[in-house]
N, C-alpha and C positions, 0 to 999 in steps of 0.2 A: 615298721623300721624305716629309718630315714638316714640318708647319707648326705653330708654337705661337702661337696668337693670344691676346693678353692684354688684358683690360680692367681695368686697375688691380688691384682686389682679386681678380680672377680670374687673376692671374699664376701660372703653373704650368708643370710640365714633364713629368710622366710617371705613367702607370699601366701596369702590365704588360699586354701584349696577351694575348688569349685564346690558349691553347695548343692545338695540333693534338691531336685525340683519340688519334692513333697516335704521338705524340711521346714523348720520354723521361719517366720518372717524376720530375719535378723536385721537389726539396726547397727549402725556404726556408733562408736563412742563420740560424744559431742559435749561441748561445754554446757549446753542447756538441757542435757539428758534428764536431770532430776526435776527440772521445772516441768518438763513434759510428763514425767512419771507422776508428779503431784497433780497436775491438771487432769490426767486420765485415771488417777487413783490406782496405779499399778506398781507392783514391785519390779525391780530391775534385776535380771539374772545375767551375769557377765560370764561368758565362756572365753577364757584366755587360752589360746591354742597356738600351735606352731605347725608349719607345713611338714616338718621333719618328724613330728610326734606321732608314733604309731597309735597310741591309745586315744589320741585326739580324733583320728580318723575312724577308729572303731566306735567311739562314742557317737560320732556323727552318723554312722551307718546303722547303729542299733538304737541307742537311747533317744537321740533327737528325731529319729524316724518313727518312733513308737507313737501310734495314734493317741493314746491316752496322755502321754507327755505333751504332745502338741496341743491337745485340747485344753489342758491346764494352763499351758503357756499363753495360748490365745485368749483365755478368759481373764487372767489377772496379772500377766507379766509383760514386761518389755524385754525381749531377748536381745542381747548385745554380744556380738562376736568380735574379738580383737586378736589380731596377730601379735603375739607378745614380743616377737623380735623387732617388729617395726615400731613398737610403742614402749620404749624403756621406762617411761614414767609409771605405767601400769605394771609392767613385768617386774620392775625392781620392787614395787610395793608388795606384790603378791608372789614373789619368786619362791617363797617357802611353801607354796601351796600347789605346785603343779609340776609338770604339765600333763593333762589339762588341769587348769585351776577353775573351779566354779565358785563364784562369789555372788551371794544374793543380798540385795539392799532394799531397805524401806524406801518409799518415795522421796524421803528427805535426805537420802544418801547415807543413812545409818547402816552399818553392816549388820546383817542378820545371821549369815552362815558362810563359812569358808570351807570348801571340801577339796581335798587333794586327790588328783588322779581320776581314773575311770569310775563312772557311776552307772550301775546297771539300770535298765529301764524301770524295774519295779521299785528300786530304791529311790530313783528320781521322782517317780510318781508320789511316793510317800513323803519325800522332802517337800515337794511343791504343795501338796495338800496340807501338810503340817504347818507350813509358813502362813498359808491363807487362814488357817484356823487360829494360829497363835504366832504373831510376827515378832515375838520377843527375841532378842539376840540369843543365840545358842552358845554352848561352851567353847566353840571354836573361835569365838570373838573375844579375844583377851582385852582386858582393861588397859587403855593406853596410860603410860606414865610419863611425866614431864622430866626431862633431863636437864639438870643444872650443871654446866661444865665445871670441871675441877679447877682448882687454882693453879696447880702445877701441870706442866705439859708431860711430866714423866709419871709412870705408875709408881705408887708407893710400894715398898718392899713386901708388905703383907699382901697387898692386892696382886702383885706379880707372882708371889709364891702360890696364891690360890689359883690364879689363871694357869700357871704351869702345872699344878696338880690336876686340874680338870682336863687339860690338854693331854697329859701323860696317861691319865686313866682311860681316855677314849681310844687308846691304841689296842689293836687286836694282836696280842702277842703270838697267837697260834698261827694265823694266816697272813698277818701283815695288813697294813692299811689302818686308817682311822675310821672307826665305825664298823659294825658287824653285819648289817643286812645287805645293803648295796655296796659292792666293792669297786672302788675307783681310787685314783690318787687325788686327795684333797690338796689343792695347790699351796695354800698357806701352810698347811701342816708339813708338807715335804720341804718347802723352803726353810721353815724353822728347823727341821731336823738336819738339813744339809748345813745350815749355819752353825748349829751345835757341833756337827761332825767336823767341820773345818777347824773348830776351836779345840778339837781333841776329845770330844765326848764319845766314848765307846758305845754307850747305849744308843745314842742318836745315830751313830754310824750303822749299827745293826738294824735299827728300825728303818732307816732310809733305804738301805740296800735290800732288806727283805721285801719292802713294799715295791721298789723298782723292779726287782726280780719277778715278783708275783704278777705285776701289772702288765708284763710283756704278753701274758695270755690274752689281753684285750686288743692286741694289734692284729689286724686282718693279714694273714700270711700271703694272701693272693694279691690283693690290690694295695695293701698298706693302709695306713690310717688306723686310728684307735676308736673302738666302740665306747659309747658313753659310760657304761657301767656294767657290772655283772650282777646277776640276781641270786637270791636265796643264800646269801652269805658265802658264796663261792666265787673264785676268780675265773671259773671255767664255764659260766652260763651267761655269756654276753647278751646284752639288750642291744639290738642291731640298729643303732643310730650313731652316726658320725657327725659330731657337732664341732663347729669351728673353734669354740673356746677350748675344747679338749685337745684338738689337734695342735693348737698354738701352745697350750700349756705343756703337753707331753713332749713336744719338740724342744721347747726351751729346757725343761727339767732333765730329760735324758741327755741333752747336750751338756748341761752343767754337771750331771753325774759322771759323764765320760771324762770331762776335764778334771774332776775331783779324783776319780778312782782308776781311770784309764782301762776300764773293763770293756773289751770289744763288744760285748752284747748290748751295752748301753748305746754305743755309737750305731750299732746295727738297728736298734729300736728307733733312734732318732732318724736314721736314714729312711726307715720304713714309713715313718710319719711324714717326713719331708716329701717323699716321692708321691704320696697321696695328696698332700697339700698343694703341690705345685704341678704335677703332671697333666642304698639307697634302698623298708617296705617297698618293695617293688610295687605292690598294690595291696589292697585290703586282704586278698585271699592267699598270697604266697607267704608262707612262714619263713621268717628270717633264719631260723636254725637249719632249714632245708636249703635255702638259697645260698647262704654263706659257707655251707659245707661243700659246694660245687667248685670246680676249677673255673678259670677265666672263661673258657669257651662255653661251658654249660650255663654260666650265669648270663652270658650275652645272648644265648638262645632264648632265654626267658624274657629278656629285656633289661634295660638299664634303670636303676632307681632314679627318682626325681632329684634334680639339683636346683636348689634355690639360688637365683641369680640376682637378688638384690645386692646392692653395693653399700655397705654400712661403714662409716668411719671407725667406729669402735672395733668392729671385728677385723678390719684391715690393720688397725693398730696392734691388736693381739698377735695377728699373723706375722707382722713385721718384727715384733720383738722375738717371736719364736725363731724366725729365720735368721735374725742377727745372732742369736745364741748359737745356732747351728753353724753359722759361718765362723764364729769364734772358735768353736771346738774342732771343726773339720777343715777350715780354710777353703771352703768351697765357693769360688767366685760366682757361680750360678745362683746360689742362695742369696748372696748380697745383691746381685743384679736385680733379682725379682723383688727383694725387699725395697730397694731404692725406687724401682719403677712403681711399686704400689704406693709408696709415700708421695712420690711426685704426682700420681694420679689423684690421691686424696687431697693434696694441697691445691691442685688445680680445680677439683670438682666438688669438694665438700667444705673447703675452708670458708670461714666467715671473715668479714673485713677486720674485726678486732682481735683476731688470733685464735678463735675457737673453731669448732667444727659442727656442721650439721650431721645428723644421724644418717639419713638416706636422701633420696631424691626429693621426697616430701618429708615434712618434719612436724606432724601434729603434736603439739605439746612441747616441742623443743624450743631452743637447743637443750641438750641433755649433758649433764656433767660427765657421764661415762665416756662419751665420744672424745671429748677434749683431753681427759686424763689418759685414756688409752693411747691416743695419738701423741700426746706429749711425751709419754714414756717411750713410745716407739722411736720418736725423733731423738731422744737422749741416747737410746740404744744404737741408733745409726751414727750419732756423733762419736760414741766410744768405738764403734766398729771401723770408722773411716778417718776420724780426725777432722772431718769437714765441718767447719764452723757454721756453715749455713744451716745445718741440721740443729745445732744448738740455738741459733737465733730463732728458728721456728718453734723449738721447744719452749724458749723463754716467752714468746708471745702466747703460747698455749697456757703457760703458767699464769700470765696476767689475766687471761680469760677465766681460768678456773677460779681466781679470786672473786670474780663477779657473782659466783654462786654462794658466796659466804653469807651465813645468817649471823648477825651480830649477837643474837641470843645463844649461839653455840652451833658449831658444825657447819656443814655445807648442804644446800638443797640439791636434790637429784635433778631438778628441772628449773628453768627460769620462770615458768608459769605453773599454776595449779591445774589439776586435771578436771576441775569442775567448780561449781559454786556452792555445793552443799556437802554436809556431812564430813566424812574423813577427807574429802577432796577440796576443802576450803583453802588449803595451802599445800605446796609441794611437800613430798616426803623427804625425810633425811634417813638414809640407810647406813648401817654400820659398815658394810663393805665399801661403800663410797668414801666414808671418812678414812678408812684404812688406806685406800688407794691414793687419796689426796695427800695424806700425811707422808706416805712413802715417796710419791712423785715429787712433791714440793721440797721435801728434804733432800732428795738427790739433785734436784735442780739447784738448790742452794749450794751444794757441794761443788757443782760445776761452775756456777756463776759468782758465788760469794755474795749474792743479793740477800741482805738481811730480811727483806720483805717476804721472800719465799720461805725463809726459816720461820717467820712469824705465822704464816699461813699453815705450815705443817704443825706448828705448836697449837694453833687454834683447833685443828682437827683432832689432835691428840688429847686436848683438854676435854673435848666432847666424848672421845672414846674412853677415856679414863673413867668418866662418870657413868656412861652407858654400860660399860662392861661390868660394873659392880652390880647391875640389876639383872644380868643374864647368866643363867646356869650353864649354857652350852659352851663347848670349847671355842676359844677365840684366838687361834694361833696368829692371825693377822695382826691383832692388837699387840701381842708380844713382839712380833717382827718390827712393827712400826716403832714401838718403844725402844727396841735395841738400836735401830738405825738412826733414830733421832739422837741417841745418847753417845754413839761412838763414831769415830771417823771410819769411812770405808777403806779397804785396801786401795792404796793410791799408787798407780804406776804411770810414769811419764816417759815417753820416748822423746829424746831431743835429737833432731836431725832433719834434713831436708826430706820432704815427702816424695821426691822423685829419686831419692838415693836408695838403691837396692838393699844396702845394709840396714838403714832405718826401717825399711819396709819389713825386713826379716825380723827385726826386734819387735815391731808392732804386732806381727803375726804371732810371735811367741807370747807376748803380753795378752793378746786376745784369748789365748788358750789356757791361761793360768787359772787354776782352780780357786776362784774367789767369787761367790755368788753376789756379794755386796762389794762392788769394785768401781772405783773411779779411774778410768783409763783415758789418758790424754796424749796428744801428739803435738809437741812444740816445734814448729818450724819457725825459726827466728825471723825469717823473711816476712812472716805474717804479723809480727809484733808479739807482745806478751799474751799469755793465755787469758781467757775471759775472767778466770779467778786466779790472779797472780799471787797466791798465798805462799808460794815457794819460789825462791830464786835459783835458777839452774845455770851452771856455767856453760859457756861455749867452748867445748874441748877440741873443736876442729874436726871432729869425726862423730858419727852417730853413737849415742849411748842411751842407756835406760836407767831410770832411778825409781826405787821403791821407797815410799815415804809413810811414816806413821806419826801423827800429831805434828806434822811439818818438819819432822826430823828425817832426813833422807839417808839412805845407804850410800856407800861409795858407788860410783857409776859402774854399770855392767855393760860389757861389750859383746858378751856371748850368751847363748841360751842358758847354759848352766849357771853362769854368774847371776843372771836375772832371776832364775828360779830360786837360787840360794838367798838372794837379797830379799825377795818377797817373803820367803819362809821366816827369815830373821825379823823382818819388820812386823809380821803378824804376831810374833811373840811380844812385841812392844805395845800392842793395842791395850789401852787401859780397861779396867773393869767397867762394865756398863753402869754400875751403880754409882759411879763417881759424881754424877749430877743430881742424884736423889737427895 
């Protein structure tokens, strides 16, 4: 079990655990790894692990401590251990296989086997011997296919229908959630359901709320924070790891759910995650089911779980976005203060000269796309939360840097450099999830800035997604989300008034809390000049007012909370069908 506690700028995820003295002679990942393997005629076995990963530690204590396993490794293998959190180029490539993920390569970098999760000592012995006897790639190594980007940036109607069908069929109607074995909230799936619910889809509303209600069981009632997932097809058998990505996601989504449905239990859930985020397998031998059944005092008697104190730009970006959503729903100034402090720290300590971000203190293989996309989105969220144009300026620079990861053959690379010189590592990976995040971030940046270049970058990612999703049978709700967002205008609310005027501040607070997941929120103080994207002309009425717009047609000005809510509801009805551009 592993808990990741984060206090804004201390958002982090991993350092490699200390290795047993009698364990394998682990090597680090290096650019010349396969040249060495070729010279020594050895296979490479990669152990992708994480400090928070319970089964990674169990595997170290049992499998890699097994004398026969060590003997086989010493004879014919180069064992390489990598902290997946510190190495996004590798973790993104093999994220579907862990954690722990065990990948075995031929000396030339060709993949031979990919194994997900814990491997018992006997099974590991058999695997190592079988590869020595026959190094042919096994069934886990799928054949790579070339993706030729689609001509259109929008999904075709037939393709969209098929993706929607696959997504809908993945829902567990009995217990809630998407998928049936491990139970957790899939981020893109819930975002898509909430978007449909906002449009009046009764089935999407039912599914979103059923899932949100069930997932409350994953929140630690004593310390707060959400466990990574629940096992055995049940919401009541949590696996005791608290990971930053889940804390940030659940904080954002429960905050947005409260804005949508005003259900107090969603605000309570968000608050419980927030107090953990801002306010841990204790060891190999203490069972999480026993530990987390204890009260606060009894837990502390046994000792505190380990906390990873690496400081990553990507994880800070996730946390900032979650805190910004919580601030919008609850108007909690402490949450905003922590989010802004974190953003300032990252800008001071992880920013690159040309607008991007390093991952951590050291950056083997970087810079990575994910850090800049996550921080760019976080900066946009802070701009919406505050109206401070400095945040938008930094987000714009991040967008310019994202464009440097572009592959003219289609899509965006995960990293600027390859992970090695051989086999599958001859060039950086291109991941579906990265394309989704780029499309959504660059599209939203275009809405705020009016820059046609960012719109084209979003379209470039979508053309790749449109082609790639046609080859994948798994649900891809993020592709549907990106397609929707590229096709229609977001809910657009603008406050017109001085930022030091209490009446304008009150209207902005109301606008922040409005139930719109896909929302463009701006604050026009005419003393600062026009908005960065002046696509709507707003009158100076001599007093603060709020406007809700759809397709650049705005409602009459609102001067009160009720008027603003009414105008937003009316504007939402004017949103065009998303198929208009197809």
